[in-house]
N, CA, C and O atoms as a printed pandas DataFrame, in Angstrom:
     atom_number atom_name residue_name chain_id  residue_number  x_coord  y_coord  z_coord
0              1         N          MET        A               1    5.313  -50.084    9.767
1              2        CA          MET        A               1    6.267  -50.017    8.766
2              3         C          MET        A               1    6.794  -51.141    8.010
3              4         O          MET        A               1    7.221  -52.127    8.611
4              5         N          LYS        A               2    6.798  -51.069    6.625
5              6        CA          LYS        A               2    7.328  -52.481    5.971
6              7         C          LYS        A               2    8.827  -52.644    5.866
7              8         O          LYS        A               2    9.596  -51.692    5.997
8              9         N          ASN        A               3    9.164  -53.721    5.656
9             10        CA          ASN        A               3   10.709  -54.021    5.578
10            11         C          ASN        A               3   11.193  -53.429    4.291
11            12         O          ASN        A               3   12.293  -52.883    4.201
12            13         N          GLU        A               4   10.282  -53.559    3.214
13            14        CA          GLU        A               4   10.551  -52.977    1.777
14            15         C          GLU        A               4    9.375  -52.277    1.054
15            16         O          GLU        A               4    8.171  -52.402    1.282
16            17         N          TYR        A               5    9.883  -51.653    0.301
17            18        CA          TYR        A               5    8.828  -50.773   -0.388
18            19         C          TYR        A               5    9.007  -50.747   -1.735
19            20         O          TYR        A               5   10.177  -50.582   -2.081
20            21         N          ASP        A               6    7.979  -50.892   -2.835
21            22        CA          ASP        A               6    8.178  -50.960   -4.034
22            23         C          ASP        A               6    8.147  -49.598   -4.828
23            24         O          ASP        A               6    7.076  -49.000   -4.934
24            25         N          PHE        A               7    9.193  -49.143   -5.336
25            26        CA          PHE        A               7    9.271  -47.814   -5.983
26            27         C          PHE        A               7    9.296  -47.879   -7.446
27            28         O          PHE        A               7    9.661  -46.920   -8.126
28            29         N          SER        A               8    8.874  -49.108   -7.989
29            30        CA          SER        A               8    9.095  -49.402   -9.433
30            31         C          SER        A               8    8.263  -48.393  -10.267
31            32         O          SER        A               8    8.654  -47.870  -11.311
32            33         N          LYS        A               9    6.941  -48.167   -9.608
33            34        CA          LYS        A               9    5.907  -47.180  -10.468
34            35         C          LYS        A               9    6.280  -45.753  -10.058
35            36         O          LYS        A               9    5.655  -44.868  -10.642
36            37         N          GLY        A              10    7.252  -45.353   -9.093
37            38        CA          GLY        A              10    7.487  -44.117   -8.732
38            39         C          GLY        A              10    8.081  -43.263   -9.736
39            40         O          GLY        A              10    8.873  -43.720  -10.560
40            41         N          LYS        A              11    7.736  -42.037   -9.709
41            42        CA          LYS        A              11    8.041  -41.013  -10.568
42            43         C          LYS        A              11    8.939  -39.828   -9.938
43            44         O          LYS        A              11    8.666  -39.255   -8.883
44            45         N          ARG        A              12   10.027  -39.561  -10.738
45            46        CA          ARG        A              12   10.771  -38.310   -9.937
46            47         C          ARG        A              12   10.335  -37.111  -10.296
47            48         O          ARG        A              12    9.818  -36.883  -11.389
48            49         N          GLY        A              13   10.515  -36.272   -9.399
49            50        CA          GLY        A              13   10.252  -34.898   -9.356
50            51         C          GLY        A              13    9.255  -34.549   -8.454
51            52         O          GLY        A              13    9.039  -35.279   -7.486
52            53         N          ALA        A              14    8.546  -33.418   -8.660
53            54        CA          ALA        A              14    7.582  -32.908   -7.579
54            55         C          ALA        A              14    6.342  -33.922   -7.495
55            56         O          ALA        A              14    5.891  -34.643   -8.385
56            57         N          VAL        A              15    5.929  -33.769   -6.184
57            58        CA          VAL        A              15    4.459  -34.837   -6.110
58            59         C          VAL        A              15    3.373  -34.190   -6.611
59            60         O          VAL        A              15    2.464  -34.843   -7.122
60            61         N          SER        A              16    3.319  -32.693   -6.522
61            62        CA          SER        A              16    2.199  -32.093   -7.438
62            63         C          SER        A              16    2.512  -31.370   -8.499
63            64         O          SER        A              16    3.503  -30.640   -8.501
64            65         N          LYS        A              17    1.690  -31.490   -9.537
65            66        CA          LYS        A              17    2.109  -30.510  -10.744
66            67         C          LYS        A              17    2.185  -29.120  -10.415
67            68         O          LYS        A              17    1.481  -28.608   -9.545
68            69         N          ILE        A              18    2.927  -28.577  -11.016
69            70        CA          ILE        A              18    3.112  -26.985  -11.037
70            71         C          ILE        A              18    2.207  -26.333  -12.005
71            72         O          ILE        A              18    2.339  -26.727  -13.163
72            73         N          PRO        A              19    1.446  -25.555  -11.820
73            74        CA          PRO        A              19    0.404  -24.757  -12.686
74            75         C          PRO        A              19    1.318  -24.173  -13.824
75            76         O          PRO        A              19    2.398  -23.701  -13.469
76            77         N          LYS        A              20    1.020  -24.161  -15.029
77            78        CA          LYS        A              20    1.583  -23.528  -16.481
78            79         C          LYS        A              20    2.251  -22.089  -16.079
79            80         O          LYS        A              20    3.340  -21.649  -16.444
80            81         N          ARG        A              21    1.350  -21.529  -15.281
81            82        CA          ARG        A              21    1.808  -19.987  -15.127
82            83         C          ARG        A              21    2.907  -19.735  -13.947
83            84         O          ARG        A              21    3.415  -18.660  -13.630
84            85         N          LYS        A              22    3.123  -20.968  -13.411
85            86        CA          LYS        A              22    4.143  -20.825  -12.425
86            87         C          LYS        A              22    5.459  -21.732  -12.846
87            88         O          LYS        A              22    5.417  -22.759  -13.524
88            89         N          LYS        A              23    6.546  -21.160  -12.329
89            90        CA          LYS        A              23    7.850  -21.905  -12.414
90            91         C          LYS        A              23    8.657  -21.967  -11.166
91            92         O          LYS        A              23    8.981  -21.021  -10.448
92            93         N          ARG        A              24    8.939  -23.275  -11.017
93            94        CA          ARG        A              24    9.725  -23.639   -9.840
94            95         C          ARG        A              24   11.288  -22.976   -9.921
95            96         O          ARG        A              24   11.947  -23.000  -10.960
96            97         N          ILE        A              25   11.692  -22.476   -8.854
97            98        CA          ILE        A              25   13.189  -22.053   -8.897
98            99         C          ILE        A              25   13.709  -22.029   -7.511
99           100         O          ILE        A              25   12.985  -22.084   -6.516
100          101         N          THR        A              26   15.039  -21.941   -7.494
101          102        CA          THR        A              26   15.612  -21.866   -6.159
102          103         C          THR        A              26   16.136  -20.476   -5.676
103          104         O          THR        A              26   17.034  -19.836   -6.224
104          105         N          ILE        A              27   15.410  -20.098   -4.526
105          106        CA          ILE        A              27   16.013  -18.402   -4.408
106          107         C          ILE        A              27   16.516  -18.623   -2.930
107          108         O          ILE        A              27   16.163  -19.502   -2.143
108          109         N          ARG        A              28   17.386  -17.652   -2.758
109          110        CA          ARG        A              28   18.067  -17.553   -1.160
110          111         C          ARG        A              28   17.541  -16.170   -0.592
111          112         O          ARG        A              28   17.834  -15.039   -0.981
112          113         N          LEU        A              29   16.742  -16.527    0.363
113          114        CA          LEU        A              29   16.141  -15.311    1.301
114          115         C          LEU        A              29   16.801  -15.301    2.672
115          116         O          LEU        A              29   17.207  -16.365    3.140
116          117         N          ASP        A              30   16.918  -14.260    3.283
117          118        CA          ASP        A              30   17.295  -14.240    4.522
118          119         C          ASP        A              30   16.436  -14.876    5.491
119          120         O          ASP        A              30   15.222  -14.721    5.358
120          121         N          ASN        A              31   16.921  -15.630    6.530
121          122        CA          ASN        A              31   16.225  -16.408    7.476
122          123         C          ASN        A              31   14.868  -15.693    7.985
123          124         O          ASN        A              31   13.748  -16.205    7.991
124          125         N          ASP        A              32   15.273  -14.205    8.470
125          126        CA          ASP        A              32   14.283  -13.361    9.161
126          127         C          ASP        A              32   13.279  -12.913    8.150
127          128         O          ASP        A              32   12.242  -12.445    8.620
128          129         N          VAL        A              33   13.393  -12.968    6.818
129          130        CA          VAL        A              33   12.383  -12.566    6.002
130          131         C          VAL        A              33   11.197  -14.048    5.816
131          132         O          VAL        A              33    9.968  -13.984    5.801
132          133         N          ILE        A              34   11.918  -15.085    5.715
133          134        CA          ILE        A              34   11.203  -16.089    5.770
134          135         C          ILE        A              34   10.458  -16.385    6.923
135          136         O          ILE        A              34    9.305  -16.778    6.747
136          137         N          THR        A              35   10.885  -16.274    8.065
137          138        CA          THR        A              35   10.629  -16.246    9.319
138          139         C          THR        A              35    9.281  -15.466    9.423
139          140         O          THR        A              35    8.284  -16.008    9.901
140          141         N          TRP        A              36    9.274  -14.218    8.977
141          142        CA          TRP        A              36    8.246  -13.194    9.083
142          143         C          TRP        A              36    6.914  -13.665    8.132
143          144         O          TRP        A              36    5.741  -13.600    8.498
144          145         N          PHE        A              37    7.305  -14.059    7.079
145          146        CA          PHE        A              37    6.262  -14.526    6.097
146          147         C          PHE        A              37    5.534  -15.766    6.672
147          148         O          PHE        A              37    4.316  -15.921    6.595
148          149         N          ARG        A              38    6.380  -16.620    7.247
149          150        CA          ARG        A              38    5.640  -17.859    7.631
150          151         C          ARG        A              38    4.670  -17.415    8.922
151          152         O          ARG        A              38    3.516  -17.806    9.101
152          153         N          LYS        A              39    5.463  -16.455    9.817
153          154        CA          LYS        A              39    4.567  -15.885   10.808
154          155         C          LYS        A              39    3.056  -15.566   10.593
155          156         O          LYS        A              39    2.058  -15.914   11.224
156          157         N          GLN        A              40    3.250  -14.666    9.322
157          158        CA          GLN        A              40    1.944  -14.016    8.804
158          159         C          GLN        A              40    1.032  -15.062    8.337
159          160         O          GLN        A              40   -0.164  -14.863    8.552
160          161         N          VAL        A              41    1.312  -15.943    7.847
161          162        CA          VAL        A              41    0.852  -17.244    7.503
162          163         C          VAL        A              41    0.050  -17.884    8.682
163          164         O          VAL        A              41   -1.176  -17.998    8.696
164          165         N          GLU        A              42    0.822  -18.247    9.575
165          166        CA          GLU        A              42    0.378  -18.571   10.965
166          167         C          GLU        A              42   -0.567  -18.099   11.566
167          168         O          GLU        A              42   -1.456  -18.785   12.071
168          169         N          SER        A              43   -0.509  -16.782   11.601
169          170        CA          SER        A              43   -1.527  -15.827   12.320
170          171         C          SER        A              43   -2.828  -15.756   11.593
171          172         O          SER        A              43   -3.886  -15.777   12.222
172          173         N          THR        A              44   -2.795  -15.681   10.446
173          174        CA          THR        A              44   -4.001  -15.892    9.652
174          175         C          THR        A              44   -4.451  -17.223    9.304
175          176         O          THR        A              44   -5.575  -17.278    8.806
176          177         N          GLY        A              45   -3.787  -18.359    9.465
177          178        CA          GLY        A              45   -4.285  -19.634    9.226
178          179         C          GLY        A              45   -4.847  -20.090    7.778
179          180         O          GLY        A              45   -5.603  -21.036    7.563
180          181         N          LYS        A              46   -4.335  -19.256    6.907
181          182        CA          LYS        A              46   -4.725  -19.389    5.460
182          183         C          LYS        A              46   -3.460  -19.374    4.484
183          184         O          LYS        A              46   -2.508  -18.669    4.817
184          185         N          GLY        A              47   -3.405  -19.966    3.529
185          186        CA          GLY        A              47   -2.288  -19.995    2.457
186          187         C          GLY        A              47   -1.269  -20.506    2.803
187          188         O          GLY        A              47   -1.242  -21.299    3.743
188          189         N          ASN        A              48   -0.119  -20.134    2.059
189          190        CA          ASN        A              48    1.445  -20.606    2.414
190          191         C          ASN        A              48    2.323  -19.403    2.136
191          192         O          ASN        A              48    2.068  -18.604    1.235
192          193         N          TYR        A              49    3.420  -19.300    2.986
193          194        CA          TYR        A              49    4.315  -18.219    2.719
194          195         C          TYR        A              49    4.762  -17.901    1.333
195          196         O          TYR        A              49    5.021  -16.772    0.916
196          197         N          GLN        A              50    4.827  -19.028    0.657
197          198        CA          GLN        A              50    5.436  -18.887   -0.923
198          199         C          GLN        A              50    4.560  -18.100   -1.446
199          200         O          GLN        A              50    4.969  -17.093   -2.024
200          201         N          THR        A              51    3.246  -18.353   -1.374
201          202        CA          THR        A              51    2.107  -17.584   -1.970
202          203         C          THR        A              51    2.139  -15.989   -1.615
203          204         O          THR        A              51    2.038  -15.048   -2.402
204          205         N          MET        A              52    2.313  -15.962   -0.169
205          206        CA          MET        A              52    2.336  -14.499    0.350
206          207         C          MET        A              52    3.687  -13.802   -0.184
207          208         O          MET        A              52    3.708  -12.589   -0.393
208          209         N          ILE        A              53    4.570  -14.443   -0.349
209          210        CA          ILE        A              53    5.746  -13.772   -0.893
210          211         C          ILE        A              53    5.650  -13.552   -2.361
211          212         O          ILE        A              53    6.087  -12.503   -2.834
212          213         N          ASN        A              54    5.142  -14.410   -3.074
213          214        CA          ASN        A              54    4.638  -14.272   -4.627
214          215         C          ASN        A              54    3.614  -12.788   -4.678
215          216         O          ASN        A              54    3.802  -11.749   -5.311
216          217         N          ASP        A              55    2.555  -13.152   -3.799
217          218        CA          ASP        A              55    1.599  -11.880   -3.993
218          219         C          ASP        A              55    2.392  -10.307   -3.617
219          220         O          ASP        A              55    2.195   -9.260   -4.235
220          221         N          THR        A              56    3.305  -10.495   -2.454
221          222        CA          THR        A              56    3.840   -9.220   -2.127
222          223         C          THR        A              56    4.706   -8.651   -3.433
223          224         O          THR        A              56    4.599   -7.502   -3.862
224          225         N          LEU        A              57    5.591   -9.684   -3.985
225          226        CA          LEU        A              57    6.431   -9.045   -5.164
226          227         C          LEU        A              57    5.416   -8.728   -6.134
227          228         O          LEU        A              57    5.641   -7.831   -6.946
228          229         N          ARG        A              58    4.387   -9.321   -6.149
229          230        CA          ARG        A              58    3.440   -8.891   -7.596
230          231         C          ARG        A              58    2.776   -7.415   -7.146
231          232         O          ARG        A              58    2.470   -6.558   -7.975
232          233         N          ASP        A              59    2.615   -7.271   -5.797
233          234        CA          ASP        A              59    1.962   -5.866   -5.538
234          235         C          ASP        A              59    3.256   -4.813   -5.701
235          236         O          ASP        A              59    3.041   -3.695   -6.169
236          237         N          TYR        A              60    4.469   -5.169   -5.339
237          238        CA          TYR        A              60    5.518   -4.303   -5.549
238          239         C          TYR        A              60    5.702   -3.868   -7.153
239          240         O          TYR        A              60    5.879   -2.719   -7.558
240          241         N          ILE        A              61    5.638   -4.771   -7.753
241          242        CA          ILE        A              61    5.902   -4.531   -9.377
242          243         C          ILE        A              61    4.850   -3.768   -9.790
243          244         O          ILE        A              61    5.112   -2.863  -10.583
244          245         N          LYS        A              62    3.394   -3.965   -9.338
245          246        CA          LYS        A              62    2.273   -3.212  -10.021
246          247         C          LYS        A              62    2.620   -1.597   -9.402
247          248         O          LYS        A              62    2.611   -0.649  -10.187
248          249         N          ALA        A              63    2.905   -1.405   -8.002
249          250        CA          ALA        A              63    3.195   -0.049   -7.910
250          251         C          ALA        A              63    4.373    0.517   -8.418
251          252         O          ALA        A              63    4.433    1.732   -8.606
252          253         N          LYS        A              64    5.505   -0.376   -8.708
253          254        CA          LYS        A              64    6.586    0.428   -9.588
254          255         C          LYS        A              64    5.911    0.726  -11.071
255          256         O          LYS        A              64    6.173    1.764  -11.679
256          257         N          ASP        A              65    5.047   -0.250  -11.578
257          258        CA          ASP        A              65    4.616    0.153  -12.744
258          259         C          ASP        A              65    3.821    1.256  -12.987
259          260         O          ASP        A              65    3.464    1.517  -14.136
260          261         N          THR        A              66    3.490    1.955  -12.009
261          262        CA          THR        A              66    2.402    3.079  -12.257
262          263         C          THR        A              66    3.110    4.240  -13.169
263          264         O          THR        A              66    4.201    4.772  -12.961
264          265         N          LYS        A              67    2.384    4.435  -14.014
265          266        CA          LYS        A              67    2.946    5.580  -14.948
266          267         C          LYS        A              67    3.211    6.693  -14.358
267          268         O          LYS        A              67    2.630    7.012  -13.321
268          269         N          LEU        A              68    4.241    7.539  -15.003
269          270        CA          LEU        A              68    4.873    8.775  -14.420
270          271         C          LEU        A              68    3.734    9.795  -14.428
271          272         O          LEU        A              68    3.607   10.681  -13.584
272          273         N          GLU        A              69    2.948    9.591  -15.427
273          274        CA          GLU        A              69    1.927   10.636  -15.641
274          275         C          GLU        A              69    0.724   10.660  -14.517
275          276         O          GLU        A              69    0.134   11.676  -14.148
276          277         N          GLU        A              70    0.527    9.529  -14.126
277          278        CA          GLU        A              70   -0.416    9.180  -13.102
278          279         C          GLU        A              70    0.015    9.647  -11.795
279          280         O          GLU        A              70   -0.718   10.086  -10.908
280          281         N          THR        A              71    1.291    9.507  -11.765
281          282        CA          THR        A              71    2.052    9.611  -10.236
282          283         C          THR        A              71    2.160   11.283  -10.226
283          284         O          THR        A              71    2.005   11.840   -9.139
284          285         N          ILE        A              72    2.365   11.912  -11.154
285          286        CA          ILE        A              72    2.286   13.545  -11.341
286          287         C          ILE        A              72    0.850   13.991  -11.069
287          288         O          ILE        A              72    0.633   14.806  -10.172
288          289         N          ARG        A              73   -0.062   13.525  -11.756
289          290        CA          ARG        A              73   -1.602   14.035  -11.691
290          291         C          ARG        A              73   -2.005   13.615  -10.177
291          292         O          ARG        A              73   -2.821   14.325   -9.590
292          293         N          ARG        A              74   -1.467   12.501   -9.542
293          294        CA          ARG        A              74   -2.160   12.371   -8.278
294          295         C          ARG        A              74   -1.401   13.399   -7.079
295          296         O          ARG        A              74   -2.064   13.806   -6.125
296          297         N          ILE        A              75   -0.153   13.710   -7.225
297          298        CA          ILE        A              75    0.671   14.686   -6.485
298          299         C          ILE        A              75    0.102   15.838   -6.702
299          300         O          ILE        A              75   -0.488   16.252   -5.704
300          301         N          ILE        A              76    0.044   16.570   -7.686
301          302        CA          ILE        A              76   -0.415   17.798   -8.126
302          303         C          ILE        A              76   -1.867   17.809   -7.587
303          304         O          ILE        A              76   -2.199   18.795   -6.928
304          305         N          SER        A              77   -2.888   16.693   -7.821
305          306        CA          SER        A              77   -4.169   16.690   -7.150
306          307         C          SER        A              77   -3.994   17.079   -5.903
307          308         O          SER        A              77   -4.543   18.116   -5.529
308          309         N          GLU        A              78   -3.158   16.284   -4.977
309          310        CA          GLU        A              78   -3.158   16.344   -3.528
310          311         C          GLU        A              78   -2.538   17.709   -3.236
311          312         O          GLU        A              78   -3.023   18.273   -2.255
312          313         N          GLU        A              79   -1.653   18.300   -3.824
313          314        CA          GLU        A              79   -1.148   19.437   -3.489
314          315         C          GLU        A              79   -2.165   20.628   -3.811
315          316         O          GLU        A              79   -2.172   21.613   -3.072
316          317         N          LEU        A              80   -2.977   20.549   -4.851
317          318        CA          LEU        A              80   -4.021   21.401   -4.982
318          319         C          LEU        A              80   -5.105   21.697   -3.741
319          320         O          LEU        A              80   -5.491   22.731   -3.196
320          321         N          GLU        A              81   -5.348   20.552   -3.601
321          322        CA          GLU        A              81   -6.399   20.340   -2.630
322          323         C          GLU        A              81   -5.655   21.078   -1.150
323          324         O          GLU        A              81   -6.275   21.941   -0.529
324          325         N          LYS        A              82   -4.769   20.776   -0.868
325          326        CA          LYS        A              82   -3.983   21.609    0.000
326          327         C          LYS        A              82   -4.029   22.924    0.365
327          328         O          LYS        A              82   -4.282   23.496    1.425
328          329         N          VAL        A              83   -3.640   23.392   -1.068
329          330        CA          VAL        A              83   -3.899   24.748   -1.199
330          331         C          VAL        A              83   -5.230   25.435   -1.012
331          332         O          VAL        A              83   -5.303   26.435   -0.297
332          333         N          ILE        A              84   -6.276   24.940   -1.623
333          334        CA          ILE        A              84   -7.585   25.033   -1.376
334          335         C          ILE        A              84   -8.095   25.125   -0.294
335          336         O          ILE        A              84   -8.858   26.036    0.026
336          337         N          GLN        A              85   -7.624   23.867    0.679
337          338        CA          GLN        A              85   -7.899   24.089    2.096
338          339         C          GLN        A              85   -7.617   25.334    2.830
339          340         O          GLN        A              85   -8.379   26.052    3.477
340          341         N          LYS        A              86   -6.071   25.455    2.535
341          342        CA          LYS        A              86   -5.501   26.670    3.137
342          343         C          LYS        A              86   -6.216   27.806    2.805
343          344         O          LYS        A              86   -6.524   28.520    3.759
344          345         N          ASN        A              87   -6.595   28.194    1.597
345          346        CA          ASN        A              87   -7.065   29.376    1.111
346          347         C          ASN        A              87   -8.512   29.529    1.855
347          348         O          ASN        A              87   -8.924   30.569    2.369
348          349         N          MET        A              88   -9.212   28.249    1.805
349          350        CA          MET        A              88  -10.515   28.242    2.448
350          351         C          MET        A              88  -10.360   29.164    3.879
351          352         O          MET        A              88  -11.050   30.145    4.160
352          353         N          ARG        A              89   -9.238   28.565    4.722
353          354        CA          ARG        A              89   -9.238   28.904    5.985
354          355         C          ARG        A              89   -8.767   30.321    6.109
355          356         O          ARG        A              89   -9.345   31.076    6.891
356          357         N          VAL        A              90   -7.879   30.678    5.474
357          358        CA          VAL        A              90   -7.511   32.242    5.220
358          359         C          VAL        A              90   -8.650   33.263    4.859
359          360         O          VAL        A              90   -8.864   34.351    5.394
360          361         N          SER        A              91   -9.393   32.605    3.733
361          362        CA          SER        A              91  -10.633   33.460    3.251
362          363         C          SER        A              91  -11.346   33.454    4.539
363          364         O          SER        A              91  -11.498   34.613    4.923
364          365         N          TYR        A              92  -11.783   32.690    5.256
365          366        CA          TYR        A              92  -12.783   32.621    6.268
366          367         C          TYR        A              92  -12.301   33.775    7.381
367          368         O          TYR        A              92  -12.990   34.703    7.803
368          369         N          LYS        A              93  -10.881   33.443    7.744
369          370        CA          LYS        A              93  -10.224   34.456    8.584
370          371         C          LYS        A              93  -10.421   35.729    8.354
371          372         O          LYS        A              93  -10.925   36.547    9.123
372          373         N          SER        A              94   -9.924   35.937    7.032
373          374        CA          SER        A              94  -10.066   37.483    6.475
374          375         C          SER        A              94  -11.389   38.080    6.659
375          376         O          SER        A              94  -11.662   39.066    7.344
376          377         N          SER        A              95  -12.225   37.307    5.911
377          378        CA          SER        A              95  -13.831   37.846    6.211
378          379         C          SER        A              95  -14.271   38.074    7.622
379          380         O          SER        A              95  -15.205   38.854    7.811
380          381         N          TYR        A              96  -13.753   37.533    8.534
381          382        CA          TYR        A              96  -14.296   37.568    9.959
382          383         C          TYR        A              96  -13.487   38.709   10.523
383          384         O          TYR        A              96  -13.987   39.412   11.401
384          385         N          ILE        A              97  -12.026   38.984    9.985
385          386        CA          ILE        A              97  -11.467   40.160   10.666
386          387         C          ILE        A              97  -11.882   41.459    9.835
387          388         O          ILE        A              97  -11.646   42.537   10.380
388          389         N          GLY        A              98  -12.447   41.466    8.633
389          390        CA          GLY        A              98  -13.079   42.483    7.794
390          391         C          GLY        A              98  -14.415   42.798    8.330
391          392         O          GLY        A              98  -14.801   43.967    8.312
392          393         N          LYS        A              99  -15.189   41.808    8.830
393          394        CA          LYS        A              99  -16.609   42.211    9.541
394          395         C          LYS        A              99  -16.186   42.719   10.936
395          396         O          LYS        A              99  -16.896   43.597   11.426
396          397         N          ARG        A             100  -15.206   42.315   11.584
397          398        CA          ARG        A             100  -14.909   42.753   12.917
398          399         C          ARG        A             100  -14.476   44.235   12.847
399          400         O          ARG        A             100  -15.013   44.998   13.650
400          401         N          ASN        A             101  -13.624   44.700   12.033
401          402        CA          ASN        A             101  -12.904   45.910   11.522
402          403         C          ASN        A             101  -14.192   46.746   11.189
403          404         O          ASN        A             101  -14.294   47.832   11.760
404          405         N          SER        A             102  -14.972   46.440   10.510
405          406        CA          SER        A             102  -16.048   47.273    9.987
406          407         C          SER        A             102  -16.931   47.523   11.146
407          408         O          SER        A             102  -17.538   48.588   11.038
408          409         N          LYS        A             103  -17.204   46.794   12.320
409          410        CA          LYS        A             103  -18.030   46.948   13.392
410          411         C          LYS        A             103  -17.388   47.647   14.247
411          412         O          LYS        A             103  -18.055   48.256   15.084
412          413         N          LEU        A             104  -16.136   47.737   14.269
413          414        CA          LEU        A             104  -15.209   48.459   15.234
414          415         C          LEU        A             104  -15.285   49.967   14.565
415          416         O          LEU        A             104  -15.519   50.892   15.343
416          417         N          SER        A             105  -15.130   50.217   13.387
417          418        CA          SER        A             105  -14.891   51.570   12.697
418          419         C          SER        A             105  -16.222   52.177   12.886
419          420         O          SER        A             105  -16.335   53.400   12.965
420          421         N          LYS        A             106  -17.467   51.200   12.981
421          422        CA          LYS        A             106  -18.746   52.121   13.056
422          423         C          LYS        A             106  -19.042   52.612   14.421
423          424         O          LYS        A             106  -19.646   53.648   14.698
424          425         N          LEU        A             107  -18.486   51.643   15.332
425          426        CA          LEU        A             107  -18.612   52.045   16.851
426          427         C          LEU        A             107  -17.710   53.366   17.125
427          428         O          LEU        A             107  -18.092   54.306   17.821
428          429         N          HIS        A             108  -16.631   53.304   16.563
429          430        CA          HIS        A             108  -15.598   54.553   16.670
430          431         C          HIS        A             108  -16.407   55.656   16.118
431          432         O          HIS        A             108  -16.667   56.600   16.864
432          433         N          GLU        A             109  -16.860   55.654   14.835
433          434        CA          GLU        A             109  -17.512   56.900   14.077
434          435         C          GLU        A             109  -18.886   57.254   15.120
435          436         O          GLU        A             109  -19.155   58.446   15.265
436          437         N          ASN        A             110  -19.638   56.347   15.749
437          438        CA          ASN        A             110  -20.829   56.598   16.711
438          439         C          ASN        A             110  -20.118   57.401   17.899
439          440         O          ASN        A             110  -20.700   58.386   18.352
440          441         N          LYS        A             111  -18.953   57.035   18.386
441          442        CA          LYS        A             111  -18.402   57.844   19.490
442          443         C          LYS        A             111  -18.003   59.111   19.282
443          444         O          LYS        A             111  -17.961   59.926   20.203
444          445         N          THR        A             112  -17.651   59.416   17.966
445          446        CA          THR        A             112  -16.944   60.638   17.827
446          447         C          THR        A             112  -18.064   61.713   17.191
447          448         O          THR        A             112  -17.739   62.877   16.956
């Protein structure tokens, strides 16, 4: 280690340039939230926790921006599919019961 360092050519501020699409801010997050994101990054060994937080927020925004019409169409489609599946089961059961009753009727007629 040197006794003295020359900072005459040093620059104030961040060491690396911030991309134009990014903005440096100060944000207060709970310790457990930061710890969770850091652990996620450590477990994958890729990226950094700030990028992961940014990506999570972006995904949340995209999910919230889903148009109402798209949501309603999706829900209706899911519910219709459930009804169709249920009707197919009922139809199968009723056709089976109908065939069985028809056979029973014929057996009964033959006995009389």
